[in-house]
C-alpha positions in Angstrom: 23.6 44.2 7.6 26.2 46.7 6.4 29.3 48.4 8.5 30.9 51.6 8.0 34.5 51.4 7.7 36.9 54.3 8.1 40.2 55.3 9.9 39.9 55.0 13.5 36.2 53.1 13.8 36.1 50.0 15.2 36.3 46.7 13.1 35.6 44.0 15.3 32.0 43.8 17.3 30.2 41.4 19.2 27.3 39.3 17.9 24.3 41.1 17.4 21.9 40.5 20.8 19.1 38.8 19.5 16.3 36.6 21.4 17.6 33.4 19.7 21.0 32.7 18.8 20.5 29.8 16.9 20.6 30.2 13.0 18.3 28.8 10.8 14.5 28.2 10.6 14.0 25.4 12.6 10.9 25.8 14.8 10.0 23.7 17.8 6.6 21.3 16.6 3.5 22.1 18.3 2.6 18.2 18.8 4.4 15.4 20.6 6.4 13.1 18.2 5.1 9.4 18.7 7.1 6.3 18.3 9.7 5.8 15.3 12.6 5.7 17.7 14.2 3.2 15.6 13.6 5.1 12.3 14.8 8.4 14.0 18.4 6.3 15.0 18.5 5.2 11.1 17.9 8.3 9.8 20.0 10.2 11.7 22.7 7.8 11.0 22.1 8.1 7.0 22.0 11.7 7.3 25.3 11.5 9.0 27.0 9.3 6.7 25.6 10.5 3.5 25.2 14.4 1.9 21.8 13.7 0.4 19.0 11.5 2.0 15.4 11.8 0.6 13.0 10.3 2.7 10.0 8.9 0.7 6.4 7.3 1.2 2.9 7.5 0.6 0.9 10.9 1.0 0.3 11.7 5.2 2.9 8.6 6.2 4.8 11.3 8.3 7.8 12.0 6.0 8.1 15.8 6.9 7.5 15.3 10.4 10.3 12.6 11.0 12.6 14.9 9.0 11.9 17.8 11.1 12.5 15.6 14.2 15.7 14.3 12.8 16.6 18.0 12.0 16.3 19.0 15.4 18.3 16.2 16.7 21.3 17.2 14.3 21.2 20.9 15.0 24.3 21.0 17.0 26.2 19.4 14.5 25.4 22.3 12.2 27.2 25.8 13.3 25.7 27.5 10.6 21.8 26.6 11.5 19.4 24.1 10.1 17.0 25.6 7.3 13.7 24.3 6.2 12.6 25.1 2.4 9.1 23.8 2.1 8.4 23.4 -1.6 4.4 22.7 -1.4 3.5 26.1 -1.9 5.8 26.4 -5.0 3.3 25.8 -8.1 6.0 26.4 -10.8 9.2 24.5 -11.0 10.9 27.6 -12.4 9.9 29.7 -8.9 11.9 26.9 -7.0 15.4 28.6 -7.2 13.8 32.1 -5.9 11.9 30.4 -3.1 15.3 28.8 -1.8 17.1 32.1 -2.0 14.4 33.6 -0.4 14.5 31.0 2.5 18.6 31.4 3.2 18.2 35.1 2.3 20.6 35.0 -0.5 20.2 37.8 -3.4 21.2 36.9 -7.0 24.6 38.0 -8.1 25.5 40.1 -11.0 26.6 37.7 -13.9 25.1 34.6 -12.3 21.9 32.8 -12.0 19.8 32.6 -8.9 20.7 28.6 -8.7 24.5 29.5 -9.2 24.2 32.7 -6.5 22.7 29.9 -3.8 25.4 27.4 -4.5 28.1 30.0 -4.2 27.1 31.7 -1.2 26.6 28.3 0.7 30.2 27.4 -0.2 32.0 26.6 3.2 28.8 26.7 5.2 28.1 23.9 7.4 24.4 23.9 7.0 21.7 21.3 7.2 18.9 22.4 4.3 15.7 20.4 4.7 14.0 20.3 1.4 10.4 19.4 2.2 7.8 18.1 -0.6 9.7 18.1 -3.7 7.5 15.6 -5.7 5.5 18.0 -7.9 8.7 20.4 -8.8 11.1 17.1 -8.7 13.4 18.2 -11.6 13.6 21.7 -10.4 14.5 20.6 -6.9 16.7 18.0 -8.1 18.7 20.7 -10.1 19.0 23.0 -7.4 19.8 20.6 -4.9 22.6 19.0 -7.2 23.9 22.3 -7.9 24.4 23.2 -4.5 26.1 19.7 -3.5 28.4 20.2 -6.6 29.8 23.5 -5.0 29.8 22.7 -1.2 31.4 20.0 0.5 30.0 21.0 3.9 26.0 21.4 3.2 24.1 18.5 4.1 20.6 18.1 2.5 17.8 15.8 3.9 14.5 15.8 1.4 11.2 14.5 1.5 9.2 13.2 -1.4 6.7 11.0 -2.6 9.7 9.4 -5.2 13.8 9.9 -5.3 14.9 12.8 -6.7 17.4 10.6 -9.0 20.4 12.4 -7.9 23.8 11.3 -8.1 24.9 9.7 -4.4 21.4 10.2 -3.5 20.6 7.9 -0.3 16.7 6.5 -0.3 15.0 6.1 2.7 11.5 4.7 2.6 9.4 5.9 5.7 7.3 3.0 6.9 3.5 3.4 8.5 3.2 3.3 12.1 3.6 0.0 13.8 0.3 -1.7 13.9 1.1 -5.0 15.1 1.4 -4.5 18.6 -1.9 -4.0 19.2 -3.0 -1.5 21.9 0.9 -0.7 22.5 1.6 0.1 19.1 2.8 3.3 17.9 -0.6 4.0 15.8 -2.8 3.1 18.7 -0.7 5.6 21.0 -1.1 8.2 18.2 -4.5 7.7 18.2 -5.3 7.8 21.8 -3.3 10.9 22.4 -4.8 12.8 19.6 -8.2 11.8 21.0 -7.3 13.0 24.3 -6.2 16.1 23.3 -9.7 17.1 21.6 -12.1 15.0 24.0 -10.2 15.5 27.6 -11.2 12.6 29.9 -12.1 10.1 26.9 -11.4 6.4 28.2 -10.5 3.9 25.3 -10.1 0.4 27.0 -11.7 -2.9 26.5 -13.8 -3.4 23.7 -13.0 0.5 22.5 -9.5 -0.3 22.6 -9.8 -3.0 20.1 -11.8 -0.8 18.0 -8.7 1.4 18.0 -6.5 -1.0 17.0 -9.0 -2.1 13.8 -9.4 1.7 12.7 -5.4 2.0 12.9 -4.8 -1.1 10.9 -7.5 -0.5 8.5 -6.1 3.2 7.9 -2.7 1.4 7.1 -1.0 2.9 10.3 -0.9 6.3 8.1 -0.4 9.1 10.9 -2.5 12.0 8.8 -5.4 9.5 8.8 -5.0 8.4 11.9 -4.9 12.1 13.5 -8.0 13.1 11.4 -10.0 10.1 12.7 -8.8 10.8 16.4 -10.4 14.4 15.9 -13.6 12.7 15.0 -13.8 11.9 18.8 -15.3 15.2 19.8 -18.5 13.9 18.4 -18.5 10.1 17.6 -17.6 7.0 19.7 -14.5 4.7 18.6 -17.1 1.9 17.3 -19.2 4.5 15.0 -16.0 5.8 13.8 -14.5 1.9 13.1 -18.0 1.2 11.3 -17.8 3.9 8.9 -14.6 3.7 7.5 -15.7 2.3 4.4 -16.4 6.2 3.7 -13.1 7.3 5.0 -12.8 10.0 2.2 -15.8 11.9 3.8 -15.4 11.1 7.1 -11.8 11.9 7.6 -11.6 15.8 7.0 -10.2 17.9 9.5 -9.9 21.7 10.6 -6.3 21.4 10.6 -4.6 24.7 9.7 -2.1 24.6 7.2 -1.6 23.2 3.5 -4.8 22.2 1.9 -3.4 18.7 1.0 -3.4 17.9 4.9 -6.9 19.3 5.5 -8.2 16.0 4.6 -7.2 12.3 3.8 -8.6 12.6 -0.1 -6.6 15.8 -0.6 -3.6 14.1 0.6 -4.0 11.1 -1.5 -5.1 13.1 -4.5 -1.9 15.0 -4.0 -0.1 11.9 -5.2 -2.5 10.7 -7.7 -2.6 14.1 -9.7 1.0 14.0 -10.4 0.8 10.5 -12.2 0.6 10.4 -15.9 -2.6 8.9 -17.5 -1.1 5.9 -18.0 0.2 5.4 -14.6 -3.8 6.7 -13.0 -5.4 3.9 -15.4 -3.4 0.8 -14.1 -3.5 2.2 -10.5 -7.6 2.4 -10.8 -7.7 -1.2 -12.7 -5.0 -2.8 -10.0 -7.7 -1.9 -7.3 -9.9 -4.7 -8.4 -7.4 -7.1 -6.8 -7.3 -8.0 -2.8 -4.3 -9.1 -1.4 -1.9 -8.5 -4.1 -1.0 -9.2 -7.5 1.9 -10.3 -9.6 2.6 -8.7 -13.0 0.7 -11.5 -15.0 -2.1 -10.4 -13.0 -1.7 -6.6 -13.8 -1.3 -7.5 -17.7 -4.7 -9.2 -17.6 -6.5 -6.2 -15.8 -4.7 -3.6 -17.2 -5.4 -4.7 -21.0 -1.9 -4.5 -22.1 0.0 -7.5 -23.8 3.1 -6.3 -23.3 4.3 -7.1 -19.8 7.7 -5.1 -20.0 5.6 -1.9 -20.6 3.4 -3.1 -17.9 6.3 -3.5 -15.8 7.5 -0.1 -16.7 4.2 1.5 -15.4 4.4 -0.7 -12.1 7.9 0.6 -11.5 7.0 4.2 -11.6 3.8 3.7 -9.2 6.3 1.7 -6.9 8.7 4.7 -7.3 6.1 7.1 -6.7 5.0 5.4 -3.4 1.7 4.3 -4.3 2.3 0.5 -4.7 4.4 -1.7 -2.8 6.7 -4.3 -4.2 7.4 -7.2 -2.1 10.4 -9.6 -3.1 10.8 -11.8 -0.1 9.4 -14.5 -1.6 11.7 -14.6 -4.6 8.9 -13.3 -6.7 7.7 -9.7 -6.7 4.2 -9.1 -5.6 2.9 -5.9 -5.7 0.3 -4.4 -3.2 -1.5 -1.0 -2.2 -2.7 0.2 1.2 -6.0 0.0 1.7 -6.6 3.7 1.7 -5.0 4.0 -1.5 -7.1 1.3 -2.9 -10.2 2.7 -1.8 -9.1 6.0 -3.7 -8.1 3.8 -6.8 -11.6 2.2 -6.8 -13.1 5.4 -6.9 -11.1 6.5 -10.2 -12.0 3.3 -11.6 -15.8 3.4 -10.9 -15.8 7.0 -12.1 -13.6 5.6 -15.4 -17.0 3.4 -16.2 -14.7 0.6 -17.0 -15.2 -1.1 -13.5 -17.4 -3.8 -14.6 -15.1 -4.4 -17.6 -11.8 -4.7 -15.5 -13.5 -6.9 -12.6 -14.9 -9.4 -15.2 -11.5 -9.7 -16.6 -9.9 -10.1 -13.0 -12.2 -13.1 -12.8 -11.5 -14.4 -16.0 -7.8 -14.5 -15.2 -8.0 -16.1 -11.9 -10.3 -18.9 -13.7 -7.5 -19.2 -16.6 -5.0 -20.2 -14.1 -6.5 -23.5 -13.5 -4.8 -25.5 -16.2 -1.2 -24.2 -14.7 -1.9 -24.7 -11.2 -3.4 -27.9 -11.3 -0.4 -29.2 -13.8 1.9 -27.7 -10.8 -0.3 -29.4 -8.4 -0.1 -32.5 -10.3 3.9 -32.8 -10.2 6.6 -33.2 -7.8 6.5 -29.1 -7.1 2.9 -29.5 -5.6 3.5 -27.8 -2.4 4.2 -24.6 -4.7 0.5 -25.0 -5.7 -0.6 -24.9 -2.2 1.6 -22.0 -1.5 0.1 -20.2 -4.6 -3.5 -20.9 -3.2 -3.0 -19.4 0.0 -1.4 -16.1 -1.2 -4.2 -15.6 -3.9 -7.1 -16.9 -1.6 -8.7 -13.2 -1.5 -8.3 -12.8 -5.0 -9.9 -15.9 -6.0 -12.6 -15.5 -3.5 -13.2 -11.8 -5.0 -13.1 -13.5 -8.8 -15.5 -16.3 -7.7 -17.9 -13.8 -6.4 -17.9 -11.6 -8.9 -18.1 -14.2 -11.6 -20.8 -16.2 -9.8 -23.0 -13.0 -9.1 -22.9 -11.8 -12.7 -24.0 -14.9 -14.1 -20.3 -16.2 -15.7 -20.8 -19.8 -14.6 -17.6 -20.9 -16.8 -15.2 -18.9 -14.8 -16.9 -19.4 -11.2 -17.1 -23.2 -11.8 -13.2 -23.3 -12.9 -12.3 -21.0 -9.5 -14.6 -23.2 -7.4 -13.2 -26.8 -8.6 -9.7 -25.8 -8.7 -9.5 -23.8 -5.4 -11.7 -26.9 -3.6 -8.9 -29.2 -4.6 -5.9 -27.1 -3.4 -8.0 -26.0 -0.4 -8.9 -29.4 1.0 -5.0 -30.1 1.0 -4.3 -27.2 3.3 -7.3 -27.9 5.3 -9.2 -24.8 4.1 -12.9 -25.6 3.5 -14.1 -22.2 2.1 -14.3 -23.2 -1.5 -16.7 -26.5 -1.4 -19.1 -23.7 -0.3 -18.5 -22.0 -3.6 -19.1 -25.3 -5.4 -22.2 -26.1 -3.8 -23.6 -22.5 -4.6 -22.9 -23.3 -8.4 -24.9 -26.9 -8.5 -28.2 -25.5 -9.3 -27.3 -22.7 -11.8 -25.0 -25.1 -13.2 -28.0 -28.2 -13.2 -30.2 -25.6 -14.9 -28.0 -25.1 -17.7 -26.9 -28.7 -18.0 -23.1 -27.1 -17.3 -20.2 -29.7 -18.4 -18.5 -28.9 -15.1 -21.7 -30.1 -13.3 -20.2 -33.4 -11.9 -17.2 -31.7 -10.9 -18.9 -29.5 -8.8 -20.7 -32.2 -7.3 -17.3 -34.1 -6.4 -16.2 -31.0 -4.6 -19.2 -30.2 -2.9 -19.0 -33.9 -1.5 -16.0 -32.8 0.0 -18.1 -31.1 3.1 -17.7 -34.4 5.1 -14.5 -33.0 5.9 -15.6 -30.1 7.9 -18.3 -32.7 9.7 -21.3 -32.5 7.2 -21.5 -36.0 6.4 -25.4 -36.4 5.1 -24.9 -33.6 2.7 -21.7 -34.9 1.4 -23.2 -38.2 0.6 -26.3 -36.6 -1.3 -23.6 -34.9 -3.3 -21.7 -38.3 -3.9 -24.8 -39.7 -5.2 -25.7 -36.9 -7.5 -22.3 -36.9 -8.6 -22.3 -40.8 -9.5 -25.4 -40.1 -11.5 -24.0 -37.3 -13.4 -21.0 -39.3 -14.3 -22.7 -42.2 -15.2 -24.8 -40.5 -17.9 -21.6 -39.8 -19.6 -21.4 -35.9 -19.0 -17.8 -36.4 -17.2 -15.8 -33.5 -17.2 -13.8 -34.1 -14.0 -10.0 -33.4 -14.6 -6.9 -35.3 -13.1 -8.9 -38.1 -11.8 -10.7 -36.4 -8.7 -13.6 -38.3 -9.2 -12.4 -40.5 -7.0 -12.7 -38.2 -4.2 -16.3 -39.2 -4.6 -15.8 -42.3 -2.4 -14.4 -40.4 0.6 -17.9 -39.1 1.8 -18.9 -43.1 1.9 -15.2 -43.6 3.7 -16.7 -41.1 6.1 -19.8 -43.4 6.9 -17.8 -46.9 6.5 -19.6 -48.0 3.3 -16.7 -47.8 0.5 -18.6 -50.5 -1.3 -20.8 -47.9 -2.3 -18.6 -46.5 -4.9 -18.0 -49.9 -6.2 -18.0 -50.0 -10.2 -17.0 -46.3 -10.4 -13.5 -45.7 -12.2 -11.0 -44.7 -9.3 -7.4 -43.3 -9.7 -4.8 -43.1 -7.1 -4.1 -39.4 -8.2 -5.5 -36.8 -5.4 -4.8 -34.4 -2.7 -2.5 -36.0 0.0 
């Protein structure tokens, strides 16, 4: 805007007439904002207290939507407006300064770079800048933001990115998935039902169908994008049909949403993050998809094929920082996990690599090799820790056993079945007993040295009430031990007698060596 100045002409004029006198480019959102009231309040407070807040999280978790909602509520506090700078379409990092300048209407000044021109023009302006989707141009976005904050004390920046910008004084705020724990009253279920009603008016999701909605939201990890794409399928599917097909979620959850390609399908959203990883990060992420229920550093080293735990830790740290792994430190020891959606994508990459069988075998071997250390822990004053470990790792033990048993690795399968049963009966979990039973015939066929131990473990089936079978296993176990083929550790052969105790005939074990050792 220009103004002619001359003697006798007015120098002051009223504001230009416009339909929207609010400065900035923030526009009302077209869809309702569901849940996240506590998150809204916390991010609002963070932006009020810090000049740079970065919302981080996995693709599709709702970082942008939360940022825009917070920005709308904060708009009255910024007289020079709220300005949204969408970086997702910017493919070249060198184009970031020009993209920012274009949104803000700032031109490059003579003798100054674009970055300096923008920073200088913002000096003294009370503006909230929303830098959206910084992850693929991370360094360029960080340089731009750093220059703005250094020049202007009145500008506040709210950024969204899969990982932090690593700028001084940055306040990271990880965006969680929507709540799924409250069942049909959860934010995730509410979002599904609202979006389903929008595409299929009159749809009723009550009773058993409401339960299916809850399961869908849980299996989709409470990720809003995934839930919205799932709800869009209600045009042509029932909710139970949708639930039963989530094993193929990347083919199923596609939509006709307008906008950026990365928001068109769930696969695009996850691939957008995956493509930003380096080869080492991609490899370890794919290999860690074999875990069930999480893993620790030692387990990651075992499947990652790297004997250097610090090098592996560096890669895990990068994957956590980039929102593809979650690190839980609540137990006093760090445990890593990935959302089911990320895990399914990573498993696809593992299969495509051709190394899936090798990695799954390494996973099984790792948990078989845990036997010595865990039983030593169990046979010590720290026995409770062994039981805790079993409870935490049960899903991995189940997966490892299944792979080993199905692929003829009796050594690994028998080791897992043996010590898992010892630990399981101590916490009233009888599932591993069935693993031992399953292995008896294959082990007997090859005269496996763990056959006696398998009979001992199988005989514990009296505990869930299968007395007759338990007695048969006890008798067979005594015969194997009596033949000298005894590879039963920690004195647990004494457990054979428990089946006879259950039928009131303890004398049937007379003459066999017994110890006081055994699970309490």
